[in-house]
Backbone as a chain_set.jsonl record, in Angstrom:
{"seq": "MTRSELITALAADHPHLTLADVERIVSALFDEMTASLARGDRVELRGFGAFSVKRRQARAGRNPRTGETVDVTEKTVPFFRAGRELREMINAGMAVAEVAASEAPKRKGIKR", "coords": {"N": [[19.913, -6.222, -82.377], [20.712, -3.711, -84.465], [22.653, -0.832, -85.366], [21.448, 0.893, -87.187], [18.738, -0.227, -86.968], [18.197, 0.471, -84.416], [18.421, 3.424, -84.657], [15.999, 3.717, -86.281], [13.942, 2.811, -84.627], [14.079, 4.514, -82.588], [13.394, 6.993, -83.733], [10.922, 6.347, -84.544], [9.624, 6.041, -82.033], [9.812, 8.798, -81.275], [8.262, 10.706, -82.815], [8.606, 13.737, -83.107], [11.034, 14.166, -83.731], [13.471, 14.357, -86.432], [14.686, 11.802, -88.613], [17.218, 12.136, -89.415], [18.156, 13.836, -87.232], [17.883, 12.1, -85.061], [19.721, 10.184, -85.809], [22.115, 11.664, -85.902], [22.094, 12.046, -82.912], [22.559, 9.574, -81.807], [24.875, 8.771, -83.05], [26.528, 10.705, -81.743], [26.222, 10.118, -79.264], [27.464, 7.41, -79.191], [30.02, 8.106, -80.052], [30.971, 9.71, -78.141], [31.167, 7.962, -76.037], [33.141, 6.127, -77.111], [35.216, 7.747, -77.28], [35.647, 8.133, -74.72], [36.166, 5.546, -73.631], [38.537, 5.103, -75.062], [40.306, 6.945, -73.878], [40.502, 5.535, -71.493], [38.854, 5.617, -69.552], [35.821, 4.757, -67.545], [32.57, 3.899, -68.628], [29.587, 4.253, -67.566], [26.189, 3.238, -67.445], [23.308, 3.701, -65.827], [21.367, 1.123, -64.63], [21.684, -0.302, -66.823], [24.357, -0.985, -67.655], [27.93, -1.324, -67.438], [30.805, -0.043, -69.224], [34.195, -0.782, -69.798], [37.624, -0.721, -70.069], [39.95, -3.224, -70.321], [43.148, -4.559, -69.672], [45.326, -6.878, -71.412], [47.767, -8.972, -70.963], [50.897, -9.684, -72.589], [51.442, -12.698, -74.177], [52.242, -16.185, -74.913], [50.839, -17.514, -77.637], [48.974, -19.898, -79.656], [48.981, -21.092, -83.012], [46.212, -22.157, -84.578], [45.778, -23.726, -86.855], [48.385, -24.614, -87.765], [49.582, -25.04, -85.461], [51.943, -23.942, -84.444], [53.923, -21.881, -82.117], [53.122, -18.722, -81.332], [53.96, -15.153, -80.408], [51.847, -13.315, -78.829], [51.141, -9.793, -78.396], [50.928, -7.316, -75.887], [47.738, -5.809, -75.229], [44.706, -3.626, -75.19], [41.426, -4.288, -74.319], [37.912, -3.595, -74.861], [35.294, -4.064, -72.24], [32.334, -5.271, -71.073], [29.948, -5.006, -68.547], [27.206, -6.162, -67.412], [24.417, -4.511, -65.811], [22.477, -4.717, -62.709], [19.643, -4.366, -62.965], [19.403, -4.934, -65.806], [20.182, -7.55, -65.93], [18.29, -8.856, -64.306], [15.933, -8.161, -65.658], [16.418, -9.567, -68.112], [16.559, -12.218, -67.254], [13.99, -12.36, -66.197], [12.519, -12.515, -68.685], [13.653, -14.671, -69.772], [12.547, -16.543, -68.251], [9.67, -16.258, -68.543], [9.651, -17.003, -71.15], [10.531, -19.671, -70.821], [8.565, -20.842, -69.602], [6.476, -20.698, -71.499], [7.387, -22.296, -73.406], [7.286, -24.578, -72.118], [4.569, -24.955, -71.701], [3.503, -25.084, -74.406], [1.837, -27.305, -76.835], [2.817, -30.247, -77.179], [4.532, -32.008, -79.735], [4.474, -34.974, -81.474], [7.381, -36.991, -81.933], [9.199, -34.791, -81.574], [11.513, -33.809, -79.415], [11.903, -31.96, -76.406]], "CA": [[19.601, -4.955, -82.834], [21.923, -2.97, -85.344], [22.532, 0.735, -85.123], [20.247, 1.365, -88.02], [17.518, -0.605, -86.438], [18.14, 1.431, -83.232], [17.796, 4.758, -84.95], [14.715, 3.512, -86.744], [13.069, 2.523, -83.471], [14.049, 5.704, -81.751], [12.767, 7.888, -84.697], [9.446, 5.934, -84.379], [9.256, 6.49, -80.674], [9.942, 10.159, -81.062], [7.968, 11.546, -84.201], [8.972, 15.177, -83.339], [12.611, 14.281, -84.221], [13.605, 13.839, -87.727], [15.553, 10.553, -88.714], [18.637, 12.736, -89.343], [18.378, 14.283, -85.923], [18.128, 10.767, -84.161], [21.144, 9.609, -86.29], [23.11, 12.585, -85.147], [22.174, 11.985, -81.461], [23.035, 8.267, -81.607], [26.381, 8.944, -83.312], [27.271, 11.475, -80.944], [26.491, 9.199, -78.064], [28.527, 6.409, -79.352], [31.485, 8.742, -80.418], [31.635, 10.079, -76.655], [31.345, 6.618, -75.344], [34.261, 5.326, -77.624], [36.339, 8.567, -76.944], [35.974, 7.98, -73.175], [36.896, 4.474, -73.433], [39.859, 5.16, -75.515], [41.04, 7.757, -72.694], [40.742, 4.701, -70.353], [37.613, 5.923, -68.762], [34.779, 3.984, -67.44], [31.122, 4.383, -68.982], [28.49, 3.48, -66.8], [24.814, 3.391, -67.87], [22.645, 3.047, -64.587], [20.322, 0.243, -64.895], [21.962, -1.149, -68.198], [25.463, -1.719, -67.388], [29.025, -0.406, -67.6], [31.871, -0.618, -70.122], [35.425, -0.48, -69.2], [38.934, -1.161, -70.638], [40.873, -4.122, -69.642], [44.572, -4.929, -70.291], [45.546, -8.09, -71.531], [49.195, -9.076, -71.041], [51.314, -10.418, -73.694], [51.459, -14.115, -73.96], [52.612, -17.185, -76.046], [49.588, -18.312, -78.234], [49.173, -21.045, -80.773], [48.243, -20.983, -84.38], [45.323, -23.201, -84.454], [46.164, -24.391, -88.275], [49.863, -25.174, -87.607], [50.226, -25.62, -84.039], [53.084, -23.207, -84.118], [53.851, -20.871, -81.138], [53.032, -17.268, -81.875], [53.918, -14.304, -79.519], [50.781, -12.276, -78.805], [51.439, -8.638, -77.943], [50.034, -6.727, -74.824], [46.688, -5.038, -75.631], [43.667, -3.305, -74.327], [40.169, -4.773, -74.778], [36.758, -3.34, -74.259], [34.874, -5.099, -71.393], [30.935, -4.887, -70.482], [29.49, -5.851, -67.376], [25.613, -5.87, -67.376], [23.855, -3.964, -64.459], [21.537, -5.782, -61.865], [18.526, -4.355, -63.54], [19.39, -5.411, -67.07], [20.257, -8.877, -65.845], [16.835, -9.083, -63.756], [14.883, -8.129, -66.833], [16.724, -10.673, -69.239], [16.232, -13.575, -66.542], [12.492, -12.391, -66.17], [12.202, -12.633, -70.032], [13.948, -16.07, -70.181], [11.444, -17.487, -67.329], [8.671, -16.225, -69.386], [9.92, -17.909, -72.576], [10.444, -21.186, -70.693], [7.102, -21.218, -69.075], [5.666, -20.749, -72.812], [7.654, -23.417, -74.23], [6.765, -25.821, -71.632], [3.081, -24.87, -72.049], [3.087, -25.321, -75.831], [1.444, -28.448, -77.147], [4.095, -31.184, -77.695], [4.382, -32.74, -81.077], [4.983, -36.299, -81.647], [8.686, -37.007, -82.356], [10.033, -33.691, -81.118], [11.835, -33.758, -77.965], [11.905, -30.656, -75.847]], "C": [[20.81, -4.122, -83.447], [21.721, -1.629, -84.948], [21.499, 1.2, -85.913], [18.891, 1.073, -87.663], [17.23, 0.337, -85.13], [17.53, 2.815, -83.565], [16.442, 4.844, -85.525], [13.606, 3.554, -85.726], [13.027, 3.68, -82.721], [13.275, 6.801, -82.386], [11.169, 7.532, -84.697], [8.842, 6.383, -83.12], [9.134, 7.989, -80.411], [9.527, 11.1, -82.156], [8.337, 13.178, -84.409], [10.435, 15.345, -83.767], [12.781, 13.71, -85.622], [14.662, 12.637, -87.684], [17.015, 11.05, -88.695], [19.094, 13.131, -87.964], [18.703, 13.158, -85.05], [19.501, 10.134, -84.694], [22.076, 10.336, -85.602], [23.337, 12.211, -83.613], [22.768, 10.655, -81.226], [24.414, 8.264, -81.97], [27.143, 9.711, -82.403], [27.521, 10.705, -79.442], [27.483, 8.332, -78.116], [29.966, 6.881, -79.423], [31.923, 9.25, -79.087], [31.803, 8.974, -75.866], [32.781, 6.179, -75.736], [35.524, 6.417, -77.251], [36.584, 8.245, -75.412], [36.807, 6.611, -72.817], [38.292, 4.405, -73.896], [41.009, 6.014, -74.761], [41.27, 6.854, -71.635], [39.814, 4.905, -69.23], [36.807, 4.851, -68.675], [33.463, 4.651, -67.903], [30.121, 3.623, -68.458], [27.043, 4.303, -67.132], [23.971, 3.023, -66.748], [21.445, 2.252, -65.06], [20.718, -0.766, -66.181], [23.465, -1.797, -67.994], [26.738, -0.678, -67.373], [30.317, -1.016, -68.489], [33.071, -0.079, -69.64], [36.561, -0.927, -70.221], [39.685, -2.107, -69.788], [42.169, -4.406, -70.278], [44.945, -6.249, -70.275], [47.106, -8.154, -71.706], [49.606, -9.904, -72.021], [51.546, -12.002, -73.316], [51.9, -14.961, -75.137], [51.323, -17.725, -76.557], [50.007, -19.227, -79.031], [48.368, -20.781, -81.832], [47.442, -22.155, -84.387], [45.452, -24.162, -85.999], [47.279, -25.139, -88.235], [50.156, -25.763, -86.406], [51.405, -24.783, -83.62], [52.829, -22.117, -83.107], [53.985, -19.694, -81.688], [53.195, -16.43, -80.638], [52.598, -13.408, -79.892], [51.152, -11.202, -78.078], [50.362, -8.379, -76.842], [48.878, -5.905, -75.707], [45.636, -4.753, -74.623], [42.352, -3.713, -74.991], [38.947, -4.076, -74.228], [36.034, -4.294, -73.323], [33.305, -4.461, -70.921], [30.58, -5.736, -69.467], [27.958, -5.354, -67.303], [25.189, -5.48, -65.943], [22.904, -4.891, -64.052], [20.223, -5.672, -62.69], [18.375, -5.019, -64.805], [19.289, -7.077, -66.926], [18.809, -9.486, -65.334], [15.775, -9.215, -64.785], [15.08, -9.25, -67.65], [16.333, -11.917, -68.595], [14.732, -13.649, -66.467], [11.947, -13.083, -67.544], [12.444, -14.166, -70.38], [12.806, -16.937, -69.267], [10.185, -17.499, -67.951], [8.5, -17.288, -70.617], [10.085, -19.468, -72.094], [9.226, -21.818, -70.316], [6.307, -21.477, -70.557], [6.203, -21.943, -73.419], [7.323, -24.751, -73.424], [5.157, -25.99, -71.612], [2.49, -25.28, -73.269], [2.781, -26.739, -75.955], [2.506, -29.113, -77.707], [3.723, -31.876, -78.763], [5.059, -34.08, -81.021], [6.346, -36.348, -82.197], [9.617, -35.928, -82.173], [10.149, -33.719, -79.706], [12.212, -32.281, -77.617], [12.886, -30.622, -74.577]], "O": [[21.828, -3.954, -82.776], [20.752, -1.278, -84.276], [20.634, 1.905, -85.394], [17.963, 1.841, -87.919], [16.13, 0.847, -84.916], [16.529, 3.308, -83.045], [15.749, 5.846, -85.348], [12.555, 4.176, -85.883], [11.965, 3.943, -82.156], [12.548, 7.51, -81.691], [10.311, 8.402, -84.841], [7.771, 6.988, -83.064], [8.46, 8.415, -79.473], [10.19, 12.093, -82.456], [8.366, 13.766, -85.49], [10.948, 16.417, -84.089], [12.245, 12.643, -85.92], [15.435, 12.558, -86.73], [17.893, 10.468, -88.057], [20.215, 12.84, -87.547], [19.705, 13.206, -84.336], [20.28, 9.611, -83.897], [22.817, 9.804, -84.775], [24.455, 12.085, -83.113], [23.593, 10.64, -80.312], [25.19, 7.734, -81.176], [28.336, 9.455, -82.238], [28.528, 10.674, -78.736], [28.368, 8.344, -77.26], [30.924, 6.249, -78.979], [33.127, 9.26, -78.83], [32.634, 9.04, -74.961], [33.581, 5.883, -74.849], [36.648, 5.999, -76.973], [37.733, 8.121, -74.988], [37.755, 6.513, -72.039], [39.149, 3.773, -73.278], [42.224, 5.887, -74.916], [42.127, 7.161, -70.805], [39.992, 4.416, -68.114], [36.896, 3.966, -69.526], [33.245, 5.828, -67.616], [29.827, 2.49, -68.841], [26.826, 5.514, -67.099], [23.866, 1.8, -66.656], [20.62, 2.743, -65.83], [20.122, -1.813, -66.435], [23.671, -2.998, -68.169], [26.6, 0.544, -67.31], [30.719, -2.179, -68.441], [33.063, 1.02, -69.086], [36.197, -1.534, -71.228], [40.018, -1.807, -68.641], [42.19, -4.48, -71.507], [44.924, -6.848, -69.2], [47.658, -7.431, -72.536], [48.872, -10.817, -72.397], [51.812, -12.361, -72.169], [51.922, -14.472, -76.266], [50.711, -18.456, -75.777], [51.203, -19.462, -79.203], [47.233, -20.319, -81.719], [48.023, -23.222, -84.19], [45.133, -25.351, -85.977], [47.237, -26.3, -88.64], [50.832, -26.781, -86.259], [51.844, -24.92, -82.478], [51.778, -21.478, -83.117], [54.883, -19.503, -82.507], [52.593, -16.886, -79.665], [52.375, -12.916, -80.997], [51.567, -11.502, -76.958], [49.267, -8.937, -76.773], [49.175, -5.418, -76.797], [45.533, -5.318, -73.534], [42.205, -3.473, -76.189], [38.954, -3.956, -73.003], [36.171, -5.474, -73.644], [33.18, -3.318, -70.481], [30.812, -6.944, -69.432], [27.672, -4.168, -67.138], [25.614, -6.12, -64.981], [22.486, -5.772, -64.803], [19.694, -6.705, -63.099], [17.344, -5.66, -65.009], [18.535, -7.775, -67.603], [18.282, -10.45, -65.888], [14.926, -10.106, -64.829], [14.111, -9.943, -67.959], [15.763, -12.745, -69.307], [14.156, -14.725, -66.622], [11.124, -13.999, -67.549], [11.677, -14.822, -71.085], [12.296, -17.958, -69.728], [9.542, -18.548, -67.986], [7.596, -18.069, -70.914], [9.813, -20.392, -72.862], [8.868, -22.967, -70.578], [5.565, -22.453, -70.665], [5.384, -22.659, -73.997], [7.123, -25.826, -73.989], [4.616, -27.091, -71.512], [1.345, -25.72, -73.375], [3.417, -27.489, -75.213], [3.114, -28.631, -78.663], [2.598, -32.376, -78.789], [6.175, -34.198, -80.516], [6.466, -35.561, -83.137], [10.776, -36.062, -82.566], [9.212, -33.671, -78.909], [12.746, -31.524, -78.428], [13.035, -29.579, -73.941]]}, "num_chains": 1, "name": "protein.A"}
């Protein structure tokens, strides 16, 4: 789902809000989350997951094209850890999809 698809879906679910209002709400939410991560804070959304920032130490990398050794500087990267409820929901959805696939009529010449 893209940002614009999220905005459209939220606007459809909440007809009392205009598309512009929903866009401002989503932008404000993402801006605040980004600012918190930039400060090094953790952003936790109960039932969904937690965003944090991890530090990657400097290291020697390799250019895949030439094989030449390259120094990679230290950097910080965003990290997401899914919450238990999200993992359970995804796993339940995968189980339903697997059952549906196994119950689907098998076609000759197509392996599953």
